[in-house]
PLY file of the C-alpha trace (Angstrom):
ply
format ascii 1.0
element vertex 363
property float x
property float y
property float z
element edge 362
property int vertex1
property int vertex2
end_header
-76.40 4.90 -20.22
-72.96 4.37 -21.68
-72.13 3.22 -25.20
-71.39 -0.27 -23.97
-74.74 -0.51 -22.27
-76.56 0.67 -25.42
-74.79 -1.91 -27.56
-75.71 -4.69 -25.17
-79.37 -3.61 -25.10
-79.71 -3.60 -28.89
-78.00 -6.98 -29.16
-80.35 -8.59 -26.63
-83.44 -7.00 -28.21
-82.61 -8.29 -31.70
-81.79 -11.75 -30.36
-85.03 -12.01 -28.40
-87.06 -10.71 -31.38
-85.67 -13.39 -33.67
-86.42 -16.14 -31.14
-90.00 -14.95 -30.64
-90.61 -14.59 -34.40
-89.48 -18.13 -35.01
-91.68 -19.42 -32.16
-94.74 -17.40 -33.34
-94.53 -18.58 -36.92
-94.23 -22.21 -35.96
-97.08 -22.03 -33.41
-99.41 -19.71 -35.41
-99.90 -17.18 -32.60
-102.84 -14.71 -32.80
-102.28 -11.00 -33.66
-102.87 -9.65 -30.13
-100.10 -11.89 -28.78
-97.71 -10.52 -31.37
-98.42 -6.92 -30.21
-97.86 -7.82 -26.54
-94.61 -9.62 -27.28
-93.32 -6.61 -29.28
-93.83 -4.30 -26.29
-92.14 -6.74 -23.94
-89.28 -7.24 -26.37
-88.38 -3.56 -26.16
-88.99 -2.97 -22.45
-87.44 -6.07 -20.83
-83.80 -5.83 -22.16
-83.64 -2.13 -21.32
-84.89 -2.74 -17.77
-82.45 -5.62 -17.29
-79.38 -3.56 -18.34
-80.41 -0.65 -16.14
-80.91 -2.88 -13.10
-77.45 -4.45 -13.52
-75.83 -1.02 -13.79
-77.48 0.14 -10.59
-76.24 -2.92 -8.69
-72.60 -2.29 -9.63
-72.67 1.26 -8.34
-70.54 4.17 -9.54
-66.66 3.98 -9.73
-65.24 5.84 -6.71
-63.55 9.12 -7.43
-60.37 8.10 -5.56
-59.92 4.82 -7.45
-56.91 5.95 -9.42
-55.16 7.21 -6.26
-55.42 3.74 -4.67
-53.81 1.82 -7.53
-50.01 1.98 -6.75
-47.68 4.18 -4.73
-45.18 6.24 -6.71
-41.71 4.57 -6.87
-38.97 5.82 -4.58
-36.65 8.04 -6.57
-32.99 7.00 -6.35
-30.06 8.61 -8.12
-26.32 8.05 -8.31
-23.07 9.99 -8.83
-19.59 8.72 -9.73
-16.55 10.10 -7.86
-12.98 9.45 -9.07
-9.44 9.86 -7.72
-10.35 11.46 -4.40
-7.36 11.75 -2.03
-8.11 10.18 1.36
-5.68 10.53 4.30
-3.86 7.53 5.74
-2.10 7.09 9.08
1.17 8.24 7.45
1.69 11.86 6.48
2.06 12.55 2.74
0.90 9.04 1.80
-2.80 9.47 0.85
-5.08 6.80 -0.60
-6.87 7.41 -3.91
-10.62 6.58 -3.74
-13.08 6.01 -6.58
-16.70 4.89 -6.08
-20.32 5.21 -7.20
-22.44 7.08 -4.64
-26.17 6.26 -4.45
-28.81 7.97 -2.36
-32.54 8.33 -1.80
-34.43 11.28 -0.32
-36.33 10.89 2.93
-39.28 12.80 4.36
-37.51 15.69 6.00
-39.10 17.71 8.78
-37.03 20.75 7.88
-38.33 23.54 5.69
-35.11 23.94 3.64
-35.29 21.92 0.40
-32.31 19.88 -0.85
-31.19 21.56 -4.05
-28.06 19.41 -4.56
-28.65 15.93 -3.10
-25.59 14.56 -4.94
-23.24 16.87 -3.03
-24.86 15.99 0.28
-24.62 12.26 -0.42
-20.98 12.46 -1.58
-20.02 14.44 1.52
-21.59 11.84 3.80
-19.88 8.92 2.00
-16.46 10.63 2.09
-16.79 11.38 5.81
-17.59 7.74 6.52
-14.65 6.58 4.36
-12.24 9.08 5.96
-13.02 7.77 9.45
-11.61 4.40 8.31
-8.69 5.33 6.03
-7.05 7.82 8.41
-6.40 4.95 10.84
-4.90 2.56 8.27
-1.35 2.22 6.92
-0.79 3.05 3.25
0.71 -0.37 2.62
-2.66 -2.00 3.38
-4.56 -0.38 0.47
-6.03 -3.63 -0.90
-7.24 -4.71 2.55
-8.76 -1.28 3.33
-10.62 -1.37 -0.01
-12.57 -4.44 1.07
-13.18 -2.87 4.46
-14.71 0.21 2.80
-16.84 -1.98 0.52
-18.47 -3.49 3.58
-18.79 -0.28 5.62
-20.31 1.80 2.77
-22.62 -0.88 1.38
-25.50 0.08 3.72
-27.92 2.96 3.22
-27.31 5.25 6.18
-28.92 8.59 6.95
-26.61 11.58 6.73
-26.49 14.04 9.66
-29.25 16.37 8.36
-31.65 13.45 7.93
-32.75 14.58 4.47
-31.38 11.58 2.57
-29.70 8.19 2.91
-26.48 7.40 1.06
-24.24 4.45 0.24
-21.38 3.63 -2.15
-20.51 0.71 -4.42
-17.89 -0.19 -7.06
-15.20 1.04 -4.64
-11.53 1.06 -5.61
-8.75 2.22 -3.26
-5.15 2.51 -4.44
-1.92 4.42 -3.81
-0.18 6.74 -6.26
2.44 4.82 -8.22
5.33 6.88 -6.88
4.25 6.34 -3.28
3.90 2.62 -3.89
7.44 2.48 -5.29
8.75 4.34 -2.25
7.04 1.90 0.09
8.52 -1.02 -1.83
12.02 0.46 -1.50
11.53 1.14 2.21
10.40 -2.44 2.75
13.47 -3.75 0.92
15.78 -1.54 2.99
14.19 -2.76 6.23
14.69 -6.37 5.17
18.33 -5.76 4.19
18.93 -3.91 7.46
17.51 -6.81 9.45
19.80 -9.26 7.62
22.82 -7.00 8.12
22.02 -6.59 11.82
21.89 -10.36 12.28
25.20 -10.75 10.44
26.80 -8.04 12.58
25.62 -9.65 15.78
26.88 -13.00 14.53
30.33 -11.58 13.82
30.44 -9.78 17.18
29.44 -12.96 18.97
32.07 -14.90 17.07
34.83 -12.41 17.90
33.74 -12.32 21.52
33.78 -16.10 21.64
37.28 -16.29 20.16
38.73 -13.41 22.17
37.14 -13.95 25.57
36.82 -17.71 25.59
38.92 -19.64 23.07
42.00 -17.39 22.93
41.76 -15.95 26.42
44.95 -17.78 27.39
47.02 -20.74 26.28
45.15 -23.16 28.51
41.74 -22.23 27.09
43.05 -22.52 23.54
44.51 -25.97 24.27
41.23 -27.21 25.76
39.31 -25.86 22.77
41.77 -27.41 20.31
41.69 -30.76 22.14
37.87 -30.76 22.10
38.00 -30.50 18.33
40.77 -33.05 17.93
40.09 -35.38 20.81
41.15 -38.41 18.76
44.58 -36.81 18.12
45.97 -36.13 21.57
49.59 -36.43 20.42
48.95 -33.93 17.66
47.50 -31.51 20.18
50.61 -31.85 22.34
52.77 -31.27 19.30
50.80 -28.16 18.37
51.13 -26.70 21.83
53.85 -24.18 20.88
51.84 -23.03 17.88
48.77 -22.59 20.03
50.85 -20.55 22.45
52.00 -18.31 19.58
48.43 -17.78 18.42
47.22 -16.95 21.91
50.06 -14.49 22.40
49.32 -12.84 19.06
45.60 -12.54 19.86
46.28 -10.94 23.25
49.44 -9.07 22.16
51.45 -10.56 25.00
54.72 -12.44 25.23
54.86 -16.22 25.07
55.08 -17.75 28.57
58.59 -18.82 29.54
57.49 -22.41 30.19
56.58 -22.73 26.50
59.52 -20.92 24.95
61.69 -24.04 25.25
59.20 -26.09 23.27
58.95 -23.33 20.72
62.71 -23.12 20.16
62.87 -26.90 19.67
60.30 -26.84 16.87
61.67 -23.88 14.90
62.50 -24.93 11.32
66.18 -24.99 10.32
65.64 -22.16 7.88
64.69 -19.92 10.76
67.82 -20.75 12.77
70.50 -18.05 12.81
73.61 -18.42 10.68
76.76 -19.74 12.25
78.62 -17.01 13.99
81.84 -16.71 15.81
81.60 -18.64 19.09
83.38 -15.82 20.77
80.67 -13.41 19.69
77.48 -13.35 21.74
74.44 -14.01 19.56
71.06 -12.47 20.30
68.25 -14.18 18.35
65.89 -11.76 16.60
62.62 -11.24 18.43
59.64 -12.64 16.55
56.59 -10.45 16.03
52.96 -11.41 16.47
52.71 -11.76 12.69
55.58 -14.28 12.75
53.87 -16.34 15.44
50.60 -16.26 13.52
52.34 -17.36 10.31
53.85 -20.33 12.14
50.40 -21.29 13.37
48.97 -21.06 9.85
51.74 -23.25 8.49
51.06 -25.85 11.17
47.34 -26.16 10.35
47.97 -26.31 6.62
47.11 -22.77 5.46
49.48 -22.07 2.59
50.40 -18.59 1.44
47.69 -17.17 -0.83
44.92 -19.19 0.83
41.81 -16.98 1.22
41.04 -18.58 4.57
44.37 -17.28 5.89
43.30 -13.68 5.16
39.87 -14.18 6.70
41.17 -15.65 9.96
43.90 -12.99 10.19
41.29 -10.22 9.91
39.21 -11.80 12.68
42.23 -12.02 14.96
43.11 -8.42 14.08
39.63 -7.30 15.17
40.06 -9.12 18.48
43.41 -7.43 19.07
41.91 -4.01 18.36
39.42 -4.62 21.15
42.42 -4.99 23.47
43.69 -1.54 22.37
46.64 -3.11 20.51
46.13 -1.18 17.32
49.77 -1.30 16.12
49.86 -5.08 16.34
46.49 -5.33 14.57
47.71 -3.09 11.74
50.90 -5.16 11.46
48.81 -8.34 11.01
46.72 -6.67 8.31
49.82 -5.45 6.47
51.29 -8.93 6.63
48.26 -11.03 5.68
45.84 -8.59 4.01
47.95 -6.00 2.15
46.21 -3.31 0.07
45.28 -4.39 -3.43
47.25 -2.78 -6.26
45.85 -3.02 -9.75
48.31 -3.57 -12.58
47.53 -4.75 -16.13
50.68 -6.90 -16.10
49.87 -8.71 -12.88
48.42 -12.05 -13.88
48.27 -13.37 -10.37
46.84 -10.22 -8.81
45.01 -10.80 -5.55
41.26 -10.13 -5.84
39.41 -9.65 -2.53
36.00 -11.28 -2.64
33.16 -11.93 -0.25
33.10 -15.51 -1.55
36.55 -16.08 -0.10
35.23 -15.14 3.31
32.42 -17.66 2.95
34.89 -20.41 1.99
37.01 -19.53 4.99
34.17 -20.49 7.28
35.41 -24.07 6.99
38.63 -23.24 8.87
39.18 -24.67 12.39
38.43 -21.26 13.94
34.82 -21.11 12.76
0 1
1 2
2 3
3 4
4 5
5 6
6 7
7 8
8 9
9 10
10 11
11 12
12 13
13 14
14 15
15 16
16 17
17 18
18 19
19 20
20 21
21 22
22 23
23 24
24 25
25 26
26 27
27 28
28 29
29 30
30 31
31 32
32 33
33 34
34 35
35 36
36 37
37 38
38 39
39 40
40 41
41 42
42 43
43 44
44 45
45 46
46 47
47 48
48 49
49 50
50 51
51 52
52 53
53 54
54 55
55 56
56 57
57 58
58 59
59 60
60 61
61 62
62 63
63 64
64 65
65 66
66 67
67 68
68 69
69 70
70 71
71 72
72 73
73 74
74 75
75 76
76 77
77 78
78 79
79 80
80 81
81 82
82 83
83 84
84 85
85 86
86 87
87 88
88 89
89 90
90 91
91 92
92 93
93 94
94 95
95 96
96 97
97 98
98 99
99 100
100 101
101 102
102 103
103 104
104 105
105 106
106 107
107 108
108 109
109 110
110 111
111 112
112 113
113 114
114 115
115 116
116 117
117 118
118 119
119 120
120 121
121 122
122 123
123 124
124 125
125 126
126 127
127 128
128 129
129 130
130 131
131 132
132 133
133 134
134 135
135 136
136 137
137 138
138 139
139 140
140 141
141 142
142 143
143 144
144 145
145 146
146 147
147 148
148 149
149 150
150 151
151 152
152 153
153 154
154 155
155 156
156 157
157 158
158 159
159 160
160 161
161 162
162 163
163 164
164 165
165 166
166 167
167 168
168 169
169 170
170 171
171 172
172 173
173 174
174 175
175 176
176 177
177 178
178 179
179 180
180 181
181 182
182 183
183 184
184 185
185 186
186 187
187 188
188 189
189 190
190 191
191 192
192 193
193 194
194 195
195 196
196 197
197 198
198 199
199 200
200 201
201 202
202 203
203 204
204 205
205 206
206 207
207 208
208 209
209 210
210 211
211 212
212 213
213 214
214 215
215 216
216 217
217 218
218 219
219 220
220 221
221 222
222 223
223 224
224 225
225 226
226 227
227 228
228 229
229 230
230 231
231 232
232 233
233 234
234 235
235 236
236 237
237 238
238 239
239 240
240 241
241 242
242 243
243 244
244 245
245 246
246 247
247 248
248 249
249 250
250 251
251 252
252 253
253 254
254 255
255 256
256 257
257 258
258 259
259 260
260 261
261 262
262 263
263 264
264 265
265 266
266 267
267 268
268 269
269 270
270 271
271 272
272 273
273 274
274 275
275 276
276 277
277 278
278 279
279 280
280 281
281 282
282 283
283 284
284 285
285 286
286 287
287 288
288 289
289 290
290 291
291 292
292 293
293 294
294 295
295 296
296 297
297 298
298 299
299 300
300 301
301 302
302 303
303 304
304 305
305 306
306 307
307 308
308 309
309 310
310 311
311 312
312 313
313 314
314 315
315 316
316 317
317 318
318 319
319 320
320 321
321 322
322 323
323 324
324 325
325 326
326 327
327 328
328 329
329 330
330 331
331 332
332 333
333 334
334 335
335 336
336 337
337 338
338 339
339 340
340 341
341 342
342 343
343 344
344 345
345 346
346 347
347 348
348 349
349 350
350 351
351 352
352 353
353 354
354 355
355 356
356 357
357 358
358 359
359 360
360 361
361 362
């Protein structure tokens, strides 16, 4: 009988004795009844407690083993600044993460003495399979991809544990990121330059092979742009012929030389000579013809558009293997810049002048 059972028996015996004493005194019971009740008062509570204990039965020996299962042991390990290969040589990612794992019931006899190393190896192998196929410029995107791929507990090849990773960060070294930024800027600038080059080539080809192919093509092109000024186009016919001849480095057709001589300014006419002396007019160069054309369309000396158009025509002439004529045009309309502190009106070449020249009739 345990201590609890003894305490309960004494409590019941005292309680029953008090109740019977009160009843016997009020009813004036005889002496023999008092002796019988005293025996019953001791025997009945003890028998009742013993009977209840027998009905409950003993506590099973394995009771404590059936309470709860032991919790699964899980541990973690933090890895930092681990170089992971990318699809570009010498541009590795930098990986940091928290590796978690849990041991499994292994069928092998070799115990796992360093589960952290085994878990880290498995996580890095899974991450490497992804990063080595990605470009270094996509570091932020690959980071989210790794967060999803490594968020599941997966068994490593030996089957002794399962591993995962969280709190993943994937970056590039600062120097590599700066190099990638510079390469991207160079590619963008190269694409812009390539488009500009193709535009200039197309423009020169259009002027040389279509507009200035011959005098007739130039006249048709000029008339299309000045269709409301037919008389002006007819009047500019000699100038157009000079421009066409300069662009192709050929002589002016004989049928147009008469018109050209009629429109020469008086300042260009030769001085009076002896009638008895034969006069041979000086032969005009391609630069002279081009200057006459510029004067006719309103390009004054010093106009930046004049230099820009002259350089374009020079490029066209070079394509026709007329290098001497092209150099003569450049010397005439785009001479080398000489720097002098006393030159107030010194010519300053500028890219902005080329942009303003795009408003000329040849663009």
